[in-house]
C-alpha positions in Angstrom: 0.1 -0.1 -0.1 1.3 3.4 -1.1 1.9 6.3 1.3 -0.4 5.1 4.2 -0.8 7.8 7.2 -2.9 6.5 10.1 -4.2 8.8 13.0 -5.7 7.6 16.2 -8.2 10.3 16.3 -8.9 12.9 13.8 -11.9 15.3 12.8 -12.2 13.9 9.1 -10.1 12.0 7.0 -11.3 13.8 3.8 -10.3 17.0 5.4 -6.7 15.7 6.4 -6.3 14.3 3.0 -7.3 17.7 1.4 -4.8 19.5 3.7 -2.2 17.1 2.8 -2.7 17.5 -1.0 -2.6 21.3 -0.6 0.5 20.9 1.0 2.2 18.6 -1.7 0.4 18.8 -4.9 2.4 15.7 -6.2 0.7 13.6 -3.5 0.9 9.9 -5.1 -2.2 8.1 -6.4 -3.5 6.0 -3.8 -2.5 7.9 -0.8 -4.2 6.6 2.1 -5.4 8.4 5.5 -7.2 6.3 7.8 -8.2 6.7 11.5 -9.6 4.7 14.5 -12.0 7.4 15.4 -13.7 10.4 13.5 -15.0 13.5 15.6 -16.6 15.0 12.6 -17.1 12.2 9.8 -19.3 13.2 7.1 -21.6 11.0 4.8 -23.8 11.9 1.8 -26.4 14.8 2.1 -24.2 16.5 4.7 -25.3 13.6 7.0 -22.7 12.9 10.0 -21.1 9.3 9.8 -21.1 7.5 13.4 -18.6 4.8 14.2 -17.5 3.2 17.5 -13.7 4.1 18.3 -11.4 1.3 16.8 -14.3 -0.9 15.7 -14.7 0.0 11.5 -12.9 1.1 8.7 -12.6 4.9 8.3 -10.2 6.0 5.6 -10.0 8.3 2.8 -8.0 7.4 -0.6 -6.9 9.8 -3.2 -7.6 8.8 -6.8 -5.8 10.5 -9.6 -8.1 9.8 -12.8 -6.6 9.4 -16.2 -7.8 11.6 -18.9 -11.5 11.2 -17.2 -13.5 14.4 -18.4 -15.3 16.2 -15.5 -18.7 15.3 -17.2 -17.8 11.6 -16.6 -17.0 12.2 -13.0 -19.7 9.6 -11.8 -17.5 6.8 -13.1 -15.4 7.0 -9.7 -18.7 6.4 -7.9 -18.9 3.4 -10.0 -15.6 2.2 -9.6 -15.2 2.6 -6.1 -18.9 1.2 -5.3 -18.3 -1.7 -7.3 -14.9 -2.5 -5.9 -16.2 -2.5 -2.1 -19.0 -4.6 -3.2 -16.8 -7.2 -4.7 -14.5 -7.1 -1.4 -17.7 -7.8 0.7 -19.1 -10.5 -1.5 -16.0 -12.6 -0.5 -17.7 -12.9 2.7 -21.3 -12.4 2.6 -24.2 -12.4 -0.2 -27.1 -10.0 -0.8 -24.9 -7.0 -1.4 -26.2 -4.4 -3.5 -25.3 -0.7 -4.3 -28.0 1.9 -3.2 -27.6 4.9 -5.7 -25.3 6.5 -6.0 -22.7 4.6 -4.0 -23.9 3.4 -0.3 -23.4 -0.3 0.0 -26.2 -2.3 1.1 -26.7 -5.9 2.6 -30.4 -6.7 2.3 -32.2 -3.7 3.5 -29.3 -2.4 5.7 -26.4 0.0 5.1 -23.0 -1.5 5.9 -20.8 1.2 4.0 -20.9 5.0 2.9 -19.1 6.6 0.4 -18.2 10.1 0.2 -16.4 11.6 -3.1 -14.9 15.0 -3.4 -13.7 15.7 -6.8 -11.3 18.7 -8.2 -11.5 19.7 -11.7 -8.7 21.0 -13.9 -9.9 22.3 -17.1 -12.4 19.9 -18.6 -10.9 17.2 -16.7 -10.9 15.7 -13.3 -7.5 16.2 -11.5 -8.0 14.4 -8.2 -10.7 12.5 -6.5 -10.7 12.1 -2.6 -12.7 9.0 -1.6 -13.9 8.9 1.9 -15.2 5.4 3.2 -16.9 4.4 6.3 -17.3 0.5 6.3 -19.0 -1.0 9.2 -16.7 -4.1 10.0 -16.5 -5.1 14.0 -19.3 -3.0 15.5 -22.1 -4.8 17.2 -24.5 -2.1 18.4 -25.4 1.0 16.7 -27.1 4.2 17.9 -31.0 4.2 17.7 -30.8 7.4 15.7 -29.3 5.6 12.7 -31.9 4.1 10.5 -30.5 0.8 9.1 -26.9 0.1 10.1 -25.3 -3.4 10.0 -21.8 -4.4 10.1 -19.7 -7.5 8.8 -19.5 -8.9 12.3 -23.3 -8.5 12.6 -24.0 -10.6 9.7 -21.1 -13.2 10.0 -20.4 -13.5 13.7 -16.9 -13.1 13.1 -14.1 -10.7 14.2 -12.2 -9.0 11.4 -8.4 -7.5 11.5 -8.8 -3.9 10.3 -5.3 -3.7 8.7 -6.0 -6.8 6.6 -9.4 -5.4 5.7 -8.0 -2.0 4.6 -5.4 -3.8 2.4 -7.8 -5.8 0.8 -10.6 -3.0 0.2 -7.7 -0.6 -1.2 -6.3 -3.6 -3.4 -10.1 -4.0 -4.7 -10.4 -0.4 -5.5 -6.9 -0.1 -7.1 -7.7 -3.1 -9.2 -11.3 -2.0 -10.5 -9.6 1.7 -11.3 -7.0 0.0 -13.4 -9.7 -2.3 -15.1 -11.9 0.7 -15.8 -9.2 2.8 -17.6 -7.7 -0.3 -19.6 -10.8 -0.1 -21.7 -12.7 -2.4 -19.6 -15.2 0.2 -18.3 -18.1 -1.8 -19.7 -17.5 -4.4 -17.1 -17.6 -2.1 -13.9 -20.7 -0.2 -15.5 -22.5 -3.6 -16.0 -21.7 -4.8 -12.7 -22.8 -1.6 -11.1 -26.2 -2.0 -12.9 -26.7 -5.6 -11.9 -26.0 -4.4 -8.2 -28.5 -1.6 -8.1 -30.4 -1.8 -4.9 -34.3 -2.0 -5.7 -33.6 -2.6 -9.6 -36.7 -3.2 -11.5 -38.7 -3.4 -8.2 -41.8 -1.4 -7.4 -40.9 0.6 -4.4 -41.8 4.3 -2.7 -39.6 7.4 -3.1 -40.0 10.8 -2.4 -39.7 13.3 -5.2 -40.5 17.2 -4.7 -42.2 16.4 -1.3 -44.7 14.0 -2.8 -44.4 10.1 -2.4 -44.6 8.2 -5.5 -44.6 4.6 -6.3 -41.8 3.7 -9.1 -39.4 1.2 -10.2 -35.5 2.0 -10.9 -34.4 1.2 -14.3 -30.9 2.1 -14.0 -28.6 4.9 -13.8 -27.3 7.3 -16.5 -23.6 7.8 -17.5 -23.8 11.3 -15.6 -25.0 9.7 -12.5 -28.7 10.5 -12.8 -31.3 7.8 -11.4 -33.6 6.6 -14.0 -37.3 6.1 -12.6 -40.1 4.4 -14.1 -43.4 5.9 -12.6 -46.8 4.3 -12.5 -47.9 6.4 -15.6 -45.2 4.3 -17.4 -42.9 7.3 -18.0 -39.4 7.3 -17.5 -37.9 10.2 -15.7 -34.4 11.4 -14.7 -33.4 12.5 -11.3 -30.1 14.2 -10.2 -28.5 13.5 -6.5 -30.8 15.1 -3.8 -34.0 15.3 -6.1 -35.2 11.9 -5.1 -35.4 10.1 -1.7 -35.7 6.4 -0.7 -38.5 5.7 1.6 -37.0 2.9 3.5 
């Protein structure tokens, strides 16, 4: 693993990695910042990420996309979520990807991903990928809607250093695969793993609850919903909410 920096406690590994990148613009691809505990961990939709000290995998990873246009930035979400799903499927079944990039086991959330991209001209310059993966935590706050950990599912304890190496290796392999003209493979796996794909379910759109089926995700990251009237509609992140 290249350039791994670990903190026992920090506010946010994404913030740490952004600071390191501001101090050294040549920070290597696949630089990892990990921690045992975050005091200000963040998730999607500006939510906080809660994790028991020393029980879960909390890290941020620096990726340097090769000739990826800013308009194709959703590819990073596909790459990372597919890679983590592949890692988890070595240990458990029933893994899916809840759009855009949460990782689910059945109807429970096992992993959250927060991606922050920087752009140079028409292309992505860097992607900072923050990952919170529930590993050994057995009990969670009642304020969290549907968390689950690898230990909850398997009844086993895992070595966090080993898991970190496996997850980063999986991301690296998927990243290389994507940019070696095998992007269609990653896109196909992402599609197959979409949570609630082709299943009627409830969603909140513009404060109105509707029944619809997920048909897929566009290359730009928009969710495709087939509404009860048979029409397809396209939604950007934050325009639609899952009713769980």
